[in-house]
mmCIF file of the N, C-alpha and C atoms, coordinates in Angstrom:
data_MODEL
# 
_entry.id   MODEL 
# 
loop_
_atom_site.group_PDB 
_atom_site.id 
_atom_site.type_symbol 
_atom_site.label_atom_id 
_atom_site.label_alt_id 
_atom_site.label_comp_id 
_atom_site.label_asym_id 
_atom_site.label_entity_id 
_atom_site.label_seq_id 
_atom_site.pdbx_PDB_ins_code 
_atom_site.Cartn_x 
_atom_site.Cartn_y 
_atom_site.Cartn_z 
_atom_site.occupancy 
_atom_site.B_iso_or_equiv 
_atom_site.pdbx_formal_charge 
_atom_site.auth_seq_id 
_atom_site.auth_comp_id 
_atom_site.auth_asym_id 
_atom_site.auth_atom_id 
_atom_site.pdbx_PDB_model_num 
ATOM 1   N N  . UNK A 1 1  ? -16.612 146.087 32.425 1.00 0.00 ? 1  UNK A N  1 
ATOM 2   C CA . UNK A 1 1  ? -17.454 146.023 31.118 1.00 0.00 ? 1  UNK A CA 1 
ATOM 3   C C  . UNK A 1 1  ? -18.531 144.935 31.591 1.00 0.00 ? 1  UNK A C  1 
ATOM 4   N N  . UNK A 1 2  ? -19.902 145.240 31.379 1.00 0.00 ? 2  UNK A N  1 
ATOM 5   C CA . UNK A 1 2  ? -20.975 144.547 31.574 1.00 0.00 ? 2  UNK A CA 1 
ATOM 6   C C  . UNK A 1 2  ? -21.977 144.278 30.413 1.00 0.00 ? 2  UNK A C  1 
ATOM 7   N N  . UNK A 1 3  ? -22.343 143.268 29.817 1.00 0.00 ? 3  UNK A N  1 
ATOM 8   C CA . UNK A 1 3  ? -22.964 142.764 28.843 1.00 0.00 ? 3  UNK A CA 1 
ATOM 9   C C  . UNK A 1 3  ? -24.381 142.064 29.623 1.00 0.00 ? 3  UNK A C  1 
ATOM 10  N N  . UNK A 1 4  ? -25.072 142.050 28.580 1.00 0.00 ? 4  UNK A N  1 
ATOM 11  C CA . UNK A 1 4  ? -26.429 141.497 28.911 1.00 0.00 ? 4  UNK A CA 1 
ATOM 12  C C  . UNK A 1 4  ? -27.441 141.061 27.694 1.00 0.00 ? 4  UNK A C  1 
ATOM 13  N N  . UNK A 1 5  ? -27.946 139.792 27.635 1.00 0.00 ? 5  UNK A N  1 
ATOM 14  C CA . UNK A 1 5  ? -28.880 139.922 26.479 1.00 0.00 ? 5  UNK A CA 1 
ATOM 15  C C  . UNK A 1 5  ? -30.225 139.533 26.856 1.00 0.00 ? 5  UNK A C  1 
ATOM 16  N N  . UNK A 1 6  ? -31.261 139.995 26.465 1.00 0.00 ? 6  UNK A N  1 
ATOM 17  C CA . UNK A 1 6  ? -32.794 139.638 26.558 1.00 0.00 ? 6  UNK A CA 1 
ATOM 18  C C  . UNK A 1 6  ? -33.053 140.168 28.003 1.00 0.00 ? 6  UNK A C  1 
ATOM 19  N N  . UNK A 1 7  ? -33.743 139.051 28.515 1.00 0.00 ? 7  UNK A N  1 
ATOM 20  C CA . UNK A 1 7  ? -33.955 139.817 29.709 1.00 0.00 ? 7  UNK A CA 1 
ATOM 21  C C  . UNK A 1 7  ? -32.765 140.074 30.770 1.00 0.00 ? 7  UNK A C  1 
ATOM 22  N N  . UNK A 1 8  ? -31.233 139.296 30.356 1.00 0.00 ? 8  UNK A N  1 
ATOM 23  C CA . UNK A 1 8  ? -30.187 139.915 31.085 1.00 0.00 ? 8  UNK A CA 1 
ATOM 24  C C  . UNK A 1 8  ? -29.668 141.128 30.630 1.00 0.00 ? 8  UNK A C  1 
ATOM 25  N N  . UNK A 1 9  ? -30.486 141.403 29.571 1.00 0.00 ? 9  UNK A N  1 
ATOM 26  C CA . UNK A 1 9  ? -30.035 143.279 29.127 1.00 0.00 ? 9  UNK A CA 1 
ATOM 27  C C  . UNK A 1 9  ? -30.599 144.045 29.946 1.00 0.00 ? 9  UNK A C  1 
ATOM 28  N N  . UNK A 1 10 ? -31.647 143.940 30.701 1.00 0.00 ? 10 UNK A N  1 
ATOM 29  C CA . UNK A 1 10 ? -32.738 144.565 31.542 1.00 0.00 ? 10 UNK A CA 1 
ATOM 30  C C  . UNK A 1 10 ? -31.855 144.448 33.011 1.00 0.00 ? 10 UNK A C  1 
ATOM 31  N N  . UNK A 1 11 ? -31.529 143.420 33.336 1.00 0.00 ? 11 UNK A N  1 
ATOM 32  C CA . UNK A 1 11 ? -30.873 143.559 34.460 1.00 0.00 ? 11 UNK A CA 1 
ATOM 33  C C  . UNK A 1 11 ? -29.559 143.643 34.480 1.00 0.00 ? 11 UNK A C  1 
ATOM 34  N N  . UNK A 1 12 ? -28.445 144.249 33.408 1.00 0.00 ? 12 UNK A N  1 
ATOM 35  C CA . UNK A 1 12 ? -27.653 144.851 33.444 1.00 0.00 ? 12 UNK A CA 1 
ATOM 36  C C  . UNK A 1 12 ? -27.667 146.237 33.475 1.00 0.00 ? 12 UNK A C  1 
ATOM 37  N N  . UNK A 1 13 ? -29.048 146.638 32.607 1.00 0.00 ? 13 UNK A N  1 
ATOM 38  C CA . UNK A 1 13 ? -29.083 148.165 33.120 1.00 0.00 ? 13 UNK A CA 1 
ATOM 39  C C  . UNK A 1 13 ? -29.446 148.427 34.652 1.00 0.00 ? 13 UNK A C  1 
ATOM 40  N N  . UNK A 1 14 ? -30.376 147.728 35.140 1.00 0.00 ? 14 UNK A N  1 
ATOM 41  C CA . UNK A 1 14 ? -30.577 147.867 36.513 1.00 0.00 ? 14 UNK A CA 1 
ATOM 42  C C  . UNK A 1 14 ? -29.269 147.953 37.460 1.00 0.00 ? 14 UNK A C  1 
ATOM 43  N N  . UNK A 1 15 ? -28.605 146.838 37.062 1.00 0.00 ? 15 UNK A N  1 
ATOM 44  C CA . UNK A 1 15 ? -27.194 146.550 37.929 1.00 0.00 ? 15 UNK A CA 1 
ATOM 45  C C  . UNK A 1 15 ? -26.457 147.857 37.343 1.00 0.00 ? 15 UNK A C  1 
ATOM 46  N N  . UNK A 1 16 ? -26.348 148.152 36.142 1.00 0.00 ? 16 UNK A N  1 
ATOM 47  C CA . UNK A 1 16 ? -25.542 149.503 35.993 1.00 0.00 ? 16 UNK A CA 1 
ATOM 48  C C  . UNK A 1 16 ? -26.071 150.702 36.966 1.00 0.00 ? 16 UNK A C  1 
ATOM 49  N N  . UNK A 1 17 ? -27.342 150.889 37.130 1.00 0.00 ? 17 UNK A N  1 
ATOM 50  C CA . UNK A 1 17 ? -27.797 151.797 37.880 1.00 0.00 ? 17 UNK A CA 1 
ATOM 51  C C  . UNK A 1 17 ? -27.499 151.710 39.558 1.00 0.00 ? 17 UNK A C  1 
ATOM 52  N N  . UNK A 1 18 ? -27.494 150.539 39.542 1.00 0.00 ? 18 UNK A N  1 
ATOM 53  C CA . UNK A 1 18 ? -27.219 150.123 41.198 1.00 0.00 ? 18 UNK A CA 1 
ATOM 54  C C  . UNK A 1 18 ? -26.016 150.391 41.689 1.00 0.00 ? 18 UNK A C  1 
ATOM 55  N N  . UNK A 1 19 ? -24.843 150.292 40.336 1.00 0.00 ? 19 UNK A N  1 
ATOM 56  C CA . UNK A 1 19 ? -23.287 150.756 40.789 1.00 0.00 ? 19 UNK A CA 1 
ATOM 57  C C  . UNK A 1 19 ? -23.348 151.995 40.838 1.00 0.00 ? 19 UNK A C  1 
ATOM 58  N N  . UNK A 1 20 ? -24.280 152.735 39.947 1.00 0.00 ? 20 UNK A N  1 
ATOM 59  C CA . UNK A 1 20 ? -23.824 154.543 39.664 1.00 0.00 ? 20 UNK A CA 1 
ATOM 60  C C  . UNK A 1 20 ? -24.211 154.889 40.979 1.00 0.00 ? 20 UNK A C  1 
ATOM 61  N N  . UNK A 1 21 ? -25.309 154.797 41.606 1.00 0.00 ? 21 UNK A N  1 
ATOM 62  C CA . UNK A 1 21 ? -25.936 155.017 42.954 1.00 0.00 ? 21 UNK A CA 1 
ATOM 63  C C  . UNK A 1 21 ? -24.483 154.953 44.016 1.00 0.00 ? 21 UNK A C  1 
ATOM 64  N N  . UNK A 1 22 ? -24.075 154.080 44.030 1.00 0.00 ? 22 UNK A N  1 
ATOM 65  C CA . UNK A 1 22 ? -22.635 153.806 44.940 1.00 0.00 ? 22 UNK A CA 1 
ATOM 66  C C  . UNK A 1 22 ? -21.411 154.555 44.399 1.00 0.00 ? 22 UNK A C  1 
ATOM 67  N N  . UNK A 1 23 ? -21.678 154.972 43.202 1.00 0.00 ? 23 UNK A N  1 
ATOM 68  C CA . UNK A 1 23 ? -20.462 155.765 42.683 1.00 0.00 ? 23 UNK A CA 1 
ATOM 69  C C  . UNK A 1 23 ? -19.334 155.055 41.762 1.00 0.00 ? 23 UNK A C  1 
ATOM 70  N N  . UNK A 1 24 ? -19.785 153.604 41.557 1.00 0.00 ? 24 UNK A N  1 
ATOM 71  C CA . UNK A 1 24 ? -18.967 152.849 40.542 1.00 0.00 ? 24 UNK A CA 1 
ATOM 72  C C  . UNK A 1 24 ? -19.064 153.032 39.235 1.00 0.00 ? 24 UNK A C  1 
ATOM 73  N N  . UNK A 1 25 ? -17.986 153.102 38.638 1.00 0.00 ? 25 UNK A N  1 
ATOM 74  C CA . UNK A 1 25 ? -17.806 153.327 37.048 1.00 0.00 ? 25 UNK A CA 1 
ATOM 75  C C  . UNK A 1 25 ? -17.769 152.185 36.048 1.00 0.00 ? 25 UNK A C  1 
ATOM 76  N N  . UNK A 1 26 ? -18.432 152.304 35.269 1.00 0.00 ? 26 UNK A N  1 
ATOM 77  C CA . UNK A 1 26 ? -18.113 151.140 34.192 1.00 0.00 ? 26 UNK A CA 1 
ATOM 78  C C  . UNK A 1 26 ? -17.707 151.886 32.804 1.00 0.00 ? 26 UNK A C  1 
ATOM 79  N N  . UNK A 1 27 ? -16.701 151.230 32.154 1.00 0.00 ? 27 UNK A N  1 
ATOM 80  C CA . UNK A 1 27 ? -16.105 151.271 31.103 1.00 0.00 ? 27 UNK A CA 1 
ATOM 81  C C  . UNK A 1 27 ? -17.033 151.151 29.829 1.00 0.00 ? 27 UNK A C  1 
ATOM 82  N N  . UNK A 1 28 ? -18.040 150.095 29.866 1.00 0.00 ? 28 UNK A N  1 
ATOM 83  C CA . UNK A 1 28 ? -18.471 149.655 28.987 1.00 0.00 ? 28 UNK A CA 1 
ATOM 84  C C  . UNK A 1 28 ? -19.724 148.941 29.325 1.00 0.00 ? 28 UNK A C  1 
ATOM 85  N N  . UNK A 1 29 ? -21.194 149.280 28.725 1.00 0.00 ? 29 UNK A N  1 
ATOM 86  C CA . UNK A 1 29 ? -22.325 148.515 28.692 1.00 0.00 ? 29 UNK A CA 1 
ATOM 87  C C  . UNK A 1 29 ? -22.905 148.531 27.523 1.00 0.00 ? 29 UNK A C  1 
ATOM 88  N N  . UNK A 1 30 ? -23.008 146.767 27.621 1.00 0.00 ? 30 UNK A N  1 
ATOM 89  C CA . UNK A 1 30 ? -23.401 146.623 26.354 1.00 0.00 ? 30 UNK A CA 1 
ATOM 90  C C  . UNK A 1 30 ? -24.898 145.556 26.336 1.00 0.00 ? 30 UNK A C  1 
ATOM 91  N N  . UNK A 1 31 ? -25.866 146.013 25.674 1.00 0.00 ? 31 UNK A N  1 
ATOM 92  C CA . UNK A 1 31 ? -27.233 145.032 25.889 1.00 0.00 ? 31 UNK A CA 1 
ATOM 93  C C  . UNK A 1 31 ? -27.616 144.941 24.606 1.00 0.00 ? 31 UNK A C  1 
ATOM 94  N N  . UNK A 1 32 ? -28.279 143.569 24.147 1.00 0.00 ? 32 UNK A N  1 
ATOM 95  C CA . UNK A 1 32 ? -28.646 143.214 23.011 1.00 0.00 ? 32 UNK A CA 1 
ATOM 96  C C  . UNK A 1 32 ? -30.138 142.557 23.550 1.00 0.00 ? 32 UNK A C  1 
ATOM 97  N N  . UNK A 1 33 ? -30.788 143.244 22.725 1.00 0.00 ? 33 UNK A N  1 
ATOM 98  C CA . UNK A 1 33 ? -32.627 142.769 22.830 1.00 0.00 ? 33 UNK A CA 1 
ATOM 99  C C  . UNK A 1 33 ? -33.253 142.822 24.088 1.00 0.00 ? 33 UNK A C  1 
ATOM 100 N N  . UNK A 1 34 ? -32.690 143.782 24.838 1.00 0.00 ? 34 UNK A N  1 
ATOM 101 C CA . UNK A 1 34 ? -33.128 144.175 26.524 1.00 0.00 ? 34 UNK A CA 1 
ATOM 102 C C  . UNK A 1 34 ? -34.696 144.195 26.353 1.00 0.00 ? 34 UNK A C  1 
ATOM 103 N N  . UNK A 1 35 ? -35.399 143.448 27.485 1.00 0.00 ? 35 UNK A N  1 
ATOM 104 C CA . UNK A 1 35 ? -37.025 143.641 27.591 1.00 0.00 ? 35 UNK A CA 1 
ATOM 105 C C  . UNK A 1 35 ? -37.398 143.336 28.686 1.00 0.00 ? 35 UNK A C  1 
ATOM 106 N N  . UNK A 1 36 ? -38.196 143.819 29.372 1.00 0.00 ? 36 UNK A N  1 
ATOM 107 C CA . UNK A 1 36 ? -38.908 143.497 30.756 1.00 0.00 ? 36 UNK A CA 1 
ATOM 108 C C  . UNK A 1 36 ? -39.136 142.135 30.747 1.00 0.00 ? 36 UNK A C  1 
ATOM 109 N N  . UNK A 1 37 ? -39.151 141.540 32.010 1.00 0.00 ? 37 UNK A N  1 
ATOM 110 C CA . UNK A 1 37 ? -39.381 140.230 32.600 1.00 0.00 ? 37 UNK A CA 1 
ATOM 111 C C  . UNK A 1 37 ? -40.797 140.284 32.603 1.00 0.00 ? 37 UNK A C  1 
ATOM 112 N N  . UNK A 1 38 ? -41.698 141.250 32.852 1.00 0.00 ? 38 UNK A N  1 
ATOM 113 C CA . UNK A 1 38 ? -43.002 141.133 33.214 1.00 0.00 ? 38 UNK A CA 1 
ATOM 114 C C  . UNK A 1 38 ? -44.043 142.162 32.283 1.00 0.00 ? 38 UNK A C  1 
ATOM 115 N N  . UNK A 1 39 ? -43.641 143.303 31.760 1.00 0.00 ? 39 UNK A N  1 
ATOM 116 C CA . UNK A 1 39 ? -44.452 144.106 30.709 1.00 0.00 ? 39 UNK A CA 1 
ATOM 117 C C  . UNK A 1 39 ? -43.266 144.634 29.763 1.00 0.00 ? 39 UNK A C  1 
ATOM 118 N N  . UNK A 1 40 ? -43.836 145.642 29.129 1.00 0.00 ? 40 UNK A N  1 
ATOM 119 C CA . UNK A 1 40 ? -43.336 146.335 28.118 1.00 0.00 ? 40 UNK A CA 1 
ATOM 120 C C  . UNK A 1 40 ? -42.325 147.349 28.485 1.00 0.00 ? 40 UNK A C  1 
ATOM 121 N N  . UNK A 1 41 ? -42.193 147.495 29.743 1.00 0.00 ? 41 UNK A N  1 
ATOM 122 C CA . UNK A 1 41 ? -41.464 148.851 30.448 1.00 0.00 ? 41 UNK A CA 1 
ATOM 123 C C  . UNK A 1 41 ? -40.078 148.841 29.609 1.00 0.00 ? 41 UNK A C  1 
ATOM 124 N N  . UNK A 1 42 ? -39.383 150.244 29.548 1.00 0.00 ? 42 UNK A N  1 
ATOM 125 C CA . UNK A 1 42 ? -38.349 150.412 29.082 1.00 0.00 ? 42 UNK A CA 1 
ATOM 126 C C  . UNK A 1 42 ? -37.631 150.915 30.146 1.00 0.00 ? 42 UNK A C  1 
ATOM 127 N N  . UNK A 1 43 ? -36.227 150.542 30.173 1.00 0.00 ? 43 UNK A N  1 
ATOM 128 C CA . UNK A 1 43 ? -35.003 151.120 31.339 1.00 0.00 ? 43 UNK A CA 1 
ATOM 129 C C  . UNK A 1 43 ? -34.262 151.939 31.147 1.00 0.00 ? 43 UNK A C  1 
ATOM 130 N N  . UNK A 1 44 ? -33.892 153.197 31.846 1.00 0.00 ? 44 UNK A N  1 
ATOM 131 C CA . UNK A 1 44 ? -32.969 154.132 31.489 1.00 0.00 ? 44 UNK A CA 1 
ATOM 132 C C  . UNK A 1 44 ? -31.618 154.049 32.123 1.00 0.00 ? 44 UNK A C  1 
ATOM 133 N N  . UNK A 1 45 ? -30.640 154.406 32.169 1.00 0.00 ? 45 UNK A N  1 
ATOM 134 C CA . UNK A 1 45 ? -29.518 154.832 32.595 1.00 0.00 ? 45 UNK A CA 1 
ATOM 135 C C  . UNK A 1 45 ? -30.055 156.254 33.495 1.00 0.00 ? 45 UNK A C  1 
ATOM 136 N N  . UNK A 1 46 ? -29.805 156.026 34.712 1.00 0.00 ? 46 UNK A N  1 
ATOM 137 C CA . UNK A 1 46 ? -30.056 157.163 35.448 1.00 0.00 ? 46 UNK A CA 1 
ATOM 138 C C  . UNK A 1 46 ? -28.840 157.806 36.247 1.00 0.00 ? 46 UNK A C  1 
ATOM 139 N N  . UNK A 1 47 ? -27.619 157.220 36.094 1.00 0.00 ? 47 UNK A N  1 
ATOM 140 C CA . UNK A 1 47 ? -26.545 158.113 36.358 1.00 0.00 ? 47 UNK A CA 1 
ATOM 141 C C  . UNK A 1 47 ? -25.165 158.218 35.273 1.00 0.00 ? 47 UNK A C  1 
ATOM 142 N N  . UNK A 1 48 ? -24.435 159.280 35.589 1.00 0.00 ? 48 UNK A N  1 
ATOM 143 C CA . UNK A 1 48 ? -23.338 159.236 34.430 1.00 0.00 ? 48 UNK A CA 1 
ATOM 144 C C  . UNK A 1 48 ? -22.151 158.154 34.647 1.00 0.00 ? 48 UNK A C  1 
ATOM 145 N N  . UNK A 1 49 ? -22.560 157.062 35.441 1.00 0.00 ? 49 UNK A N  1 
ATOM 146 C CA . UNK A 1 49 ? -21.351 155.974 35.578 1.00 0.00 ? 49 UNK A CA 1 
ATOM 147 C C  . UNK A 1 49 ? -21.007 155.545 34.524 1.00 0.00 ? 49 UNK A C  1 
ATOM 148 N N  . UNK A 1 50 ? -21.371 155.127 33.424 1.00 0.00 ? 50 UNK A N  1 
ATOM 149 C CA . UNK A 1 50 ? -21.295 154.592 32.222 1.00 0.00 ? 50 UNK A CA 1 
ATOM 150 C C  . UNK A 1 50 ? -20.904 155.099 31.012 1.00 0.00 ? 50 UNK A C  1 
ATOM 151 N N  . UNK A 1 51 ? -19.426 155.138 31.090 1.00 0.00 ? 51 UNK A N  1 
ATOM 152 C CA . UNK A 1 51 ? -18.529 155.814 29.697 1.00 0.00 ? 51 UNK A CA 1 
ATOM 153 C C  . UNK A 1 51 ? -18.930 155.694 28.392 1.00 0.00 ? 51 UNK A C  1 
ATOM 154 N N  . UNK A 1 52 ? -19.382 154.365 28.369 1.00 0.00 ? 52 UNK A N  1 
ATOM 155 C CA . UNK A 1 52 ? -19.902 153.955 26.669 1.00 0.00 ? 52 UNK A CA 1 
ATOM 156 C C  . UNK A 1 52 ? -20.730 152.665 27.089 1.00 0.00 ? 52 UNK A C  1 
ATOM 157 N N  . UNK A 1 53 ? -22.192 152.972 26.434 1.00 0.00 ? 53 UNK A N  1 
ATOM 158 C CA . UNK A 1 53 ? -23.232 152.266 26.440 1.00 0.00 ? 53 UNK A CA 1 
ATOM 159 C C  . UNK A 1 53 ? -23.935 151.845 24.805 1.00 0.00 ? 53 UNK A C  1 
ATOM 160 N N  . UNK A 1 54 ? -23.958 150.736 24.892 1.00 0.00 ? 54 UNK A N  1 
ATOM 161 C CA . UNK A 1 54 ? -24.821 150.311 23.368 1.00 0.00 ? 54 UNK A CA 1 
ATOM 162 C C  . UNK A 1 54 ? -26.066 149.621 23.422 1.00 0.00 ? 54 UNK A C  1 
ATOM 163 N N  . UNK A 1 55 ? -26.831 149.699 22.532 1.00 0.00 ? 55 UNK A N  1 
ATOM 164 C CA . UNK A 1 55 ? -28.128 149.102 23.118 1.00 0.00 ? 55 UNK A CA 1 
ATOM 165 C C  . UNK A 1 55 ? -28.550 148.299 21.350 1.00 0.00 ? 55 UNK A C  1 
ATOM 166 N N  . UNK A 1 56 ? -28.044 147.025 21.283 1.00 0.00 ? 56 UNK A N  1 
ATOM 167 C CA . UNK A 1 56 ? -28.228 146.433 19.948 1.00 0.00 ? 56 UNK A CA 1 
ATOM 168 C C  . UNK A 1 56 ? -29.838 145.540 19.976 1.00 0.00 ? 56 UNK A C  1 
ATOM 169 N N  . UNK A 1 57 ? -30.577 146.082 19.093 1.00 0.00 ? 57 UNK A N  1 
ATOM 170 C CA . UNK A 1 57 ? -32.181 145.346 19.331 1.00 0.00 ? 57 UNK A CA 1 
ATOM 171 C C  . UNK A 1 57 ? -32.450 145.070 17.804 1.00 0.00 ? 57 UNK A C  1 
ATOM 172 N N  . UNK A 1 58 ? -33.978 144.524 17.872 1.00 0.00 ? 58 UNK A N  1 
ATOM 173 C CA . UNK A 1 58 ? -34.034 144.056 16.487 1.00 0.00 ? 58 UNK A CA 1 
ATOM 174 C C  . UNK A 1 58 ? -35.849 144.316 16.821 1.00 0.00 ? 58 UNK A C  1 
ATOM 175 N N  . UNK A 1 59 ? -36.486 144.545 15.731 1.00 0.00 ? 59 UNK A N  1 
ATOM 176 C CA . UNK A 1 59 ? -38.064 144.869 15.587 1.00 0.00 ? 59 UNK A CA 1 
ATOM 177 C C  . UNK A 1 59 ? -38.497 143.833 14.658 1.00 0.00 ? 59 UNK A C  1 
ATOM 178 N N  . UNK A 1 60 ? -39.622 143.065 14.986 1.00 0.00 ? 60 UNK A N  1 
ATOM 179 C CA . UNK A 1 60 ? -40.477 142.455 14.057 1.00 0.00 ? 60 UNK A CA 1 
ATOM 180 C C  . UNK A 1 60 ? -41.100 143.143 13.379 1.00 0.00 ? 60 UNK A C  1 
ATOM 181 N N  . UNK A 1 61 ? -41.495 143.294 12.451 1.00 0.00 ? 61 UNK A N  1 
ATOM 182 C CA . UNK A 1 61 ? -43.082 143.998 12.032 1.00 0.00 ? 61 UNK A CA 1 
ATOM 183 C C  . UNK A 1 61 ? -43.608 143.236 11.076 1.00 0.00 ? 61 UNK A C  1 
ATOM 184 N N  . UNK A 1 62 ? -44.490 142.862 12.125 1.00 0.00 ? 62 UNK A N  1 
ATOM 185 C CA . UNK A 1 62 ? -45.571 141.491 11.786 1.00 0.00 ? 62 UNK A CA 1 
ATOM 186 C C  . UNK A 1 62 ? -46.207 141.827 10.499 1.00 0.00 ? 62 UNK A C  1 
ATOM 187 N N  . UNK A 1 63 ? -46.874 143.030 10.118 1.00 0.00 ? 63 UNK A N  1 
ATOM 188 C CA . UNK A 1 63 ? -47.702 143.370 9.077  1.00 0.00 ? 63 UNK A CA 1 
ATOM 189 C C  . UNK A 1 63 ? -46.617 143.211 7.840  1.00 0.00 ? 63 UNK A C  1 
ATOM 190 N N  . UNK A 1 64 ? -45.543 143.363 7.559  1.00 0.00 ? 64 UNK A N  1 
ATOM 191 C CA . UNK A 1 64 ? -44.601 143.216 6.614  1.00 0.00 ? 64 UNK A CA 1 
ATOM 192 C C  . UNK A 1 64 ? -44.113 142.098 6.368  1.00 0.00 ? 64 UNK A C  1 
ATOM 193 N N  . UNK A 1 65 ? -43.881 141.237 7.558  1.00 0.00 ? 65 UNK A N  1 
ATOM 194 C CA . UNK A 1 65 ? -43.128 140.250 7.840  1.00 0.00 ? 65 UNK A CA 1 
ATOM 195 C C  . UNK A 1 65 ? -42.106 140.314 7.730  1.00 0.00 ? 65 UNK A C  1 
ATOM 196 N N  . UNK A 1 66 ? -41.173 141.338 8.237  1.00 0.00 ? 66 UNK A N  1 
ATOM 197 C CA . UNK A 1 66 ? -39.838 141.758 8.115  1.00 0.00 ? 66 UNK A CA 1 
ATOM 198 C C  . UNK A 1 66 ? -39.182 141.779 9.538  1.00 0.00 ? 66 UNK A C  1 
ATOM 199 N N  . UNK A 1 67 ? -37.859 141.457 9.240  1.00 0.00 ? 67 UNK A N  1 
ATOM 200 C CA . UNK A 1 67 ? -37.265 142.238 10.848 1.00 0.00 ? 67 UNK A CA 1 
ATOM 201 C C  . UNK A 1 67 ? -36.331 142.965 10.481 1.00 0.00 ? 67 UNK A C  1 
ATOM 202 N N  . UNK A 1 68 ? -36.239 143.830 11.433 1.00 0.00 ? 68 UNK A N  1 
ATOM 203 C CA . UNK A 1 68 ? -35.267 144.946 11.291 1.00 0.00 ? 68 UNK A CA 1 
ATOM 204 C C  . UNK A 1 68 ? -34.246 145.581 12.798 1.00 0.00 ? 68 UNK A C  1 
ATOM 205 N N  . UNK A 1 69 ? -33.434 146.004 12.669 1.00 0.00 ? 69 UNK A N  1 
ATOM 206 C CA . UNK A 1 69 ? -32.923 146.060 13.857 1.00 0.00 ? 69 UNK A CA 1 
ATOM 207 C C  . UNK A 1 69 ? -31.788 147.314 13.761 1.00 0.00 ? 69 UNK A C  1 
ATOM 208 N N  . UNK A 1 70 ? -30.974 147.440 15.043 1.00 0.00 ? 70 UNK A N  1 
ATOM 209 C CA . UNK A 1 70 ? -30.197 148.458 14.840 1.00 0.00 ? 70 UNK A CA 1 
ATOM 210 C C  . UNK A 1 70 ? -29.512 148.748 16.018 1.00 0.00 ? 70 UNK A C  1 
ATOM 211 N N  . UNK A 1 71 ? -29.205 149.945 16.571 1.00 0.00 ? 71 UNK A N  1 
ATOM 212 C CA . UNK A 1 71 ? -28.370 150.346 17.687 1.00 0.00 ? 71 UNK A CA 1 
ATOM 213 C C  . UNK A 1 71 ? -28.584 151.302 17.901 1.00 0.00 ? 71 UNK A C  1 
ATOM 214 N N  . UNK A 1 72 ? -28.499 151.815 19.414 1.00 0.00 ? 72 UNK A N  1 
ATOM 215 C CA . UNK A 1 72 ? -28.556 153.220 20.146 1.00 0.00 ? 72 UNK A CA 1 
ATOM 216 C C  . UNK A 1 72 ? -27.550 153.476 20.927 1.00 0.00 ? 72 UNK A C  1 
ATOM 217 N N  . UNK A 1 73 ? -27.187 154.159 21.191 1.00 0.00 ? 73 UNK A N  1 
ATOM 218 C CA . UNK A 1 73 ? -26.156 154.708 22.010 1.00 0.00 ? 73 UNK A CA 1 
ATOM 219 C C  . UNK A 1 73 ? -26.876 155.359 23.437 1.00 0.00 ? 73 UNK A C  1 
ATOM 220 N N  . UNK A 1 74 ? -26.996 154.450 24.415 1.00 0.00 ? 74 UNK A N  1 
ATOM 221 C CA . UNK A 1 74 ? -27.563 155.024 25.430 1.00 0.00 ? 74 UNK A CA 1 
ATOM 222 C C  . UNK A 1 74 ? -26.593 156.102 26.353 1.00 0.00 ? 74 UNK A C  1 
ATOM 223 N N  . UNK A 1 75 ? -27.257 156.882 26.928 1.00 0.00 ? 75 UNK A N  1 
ATOM 224 C CA . UNK A 1 75 ? -26.821 158.251 27.603 1.00 0.00 ? 75 UNK A CA 1 
ATOM 225 C C  . UNK A 1 75 ? -27.636 158.152 29.042 1.00 0.00 ? 75 UNK A C  1 
ATOM 226 N N  . UNK A 1 76 ? -26.902 158.549 29.843 1.00 0.00 ? 76 UNK A N  1 
ATOM 227 C CA . UNK A 1 76 ? -27.383 158.727 31.270 1.00 0.00 ? 76 UNK A CA 1 
ATOM 228 C C  . UNK A 1 76 ? -27.122 160.072 32.316 1.00 0.00 ? 76 UNK A C  1 
ATOM 229 N N  . UNK A 1 77 ? -27.887 160.077 33.027 1.00 0.00 ? 77 UNK A N  1 
ATOM 230 C CA . UNK A 1 77 ? -27.644 161.320 33.625 1.00 0.00 ? 77 UNK A CA 1 
ATOM 231 C C  . UNK A 1 77 ? -28.681 161.311 34.994 1.00 0.00 ? 77 UNK A C  1 
ATOM 232 N N  . UNK A 1 78 ? -28.911 161.908 35.909 1.00 0.00 ? 78 UNK A N  1 
ATOM 233 C CA . UNK A 1 78 ? -29.627 161.987 36.870 1.00 0.00 ? 78 UNK A CA 1 
ATOM 234 C C  . UNK A 1 78 ? -30.970 162.442 36.599 1.00 0.00 ? 78 UNK A C  1 
ATOM 235 N N  . UNK A 1 79 ? -31.856 161.990 36.928 1.00 0.00 ? 79 UNK A N  1 
ATOM 236 C CA . UNK A 1 79 ? -33.266 162.246 36.343 1.00 0.00 ? 79 UNK A CA 1 
ATOM 237 C C  . UNK A 1 79 ? -34.647 162.413 37.668 1.00 0.00 ? 79 UNK A C  1 
# 
């Protein structure tokens, strides 16, 4: 099981990809508000080594001054 929050979420996704490259399977990957350290890049799972992956996030909509959030199921696969 691998968890990551904020920049650590991005690192968890990168680590899951590195483990996938060498054939290691993860049962769970959970990230909370993952984002890039340097810019607004997004990161994706590149291998099918993660059995269950969840991304919990929030969005701040400045024009409406509201905070919304959600969950998405991450999927992997060779690209």
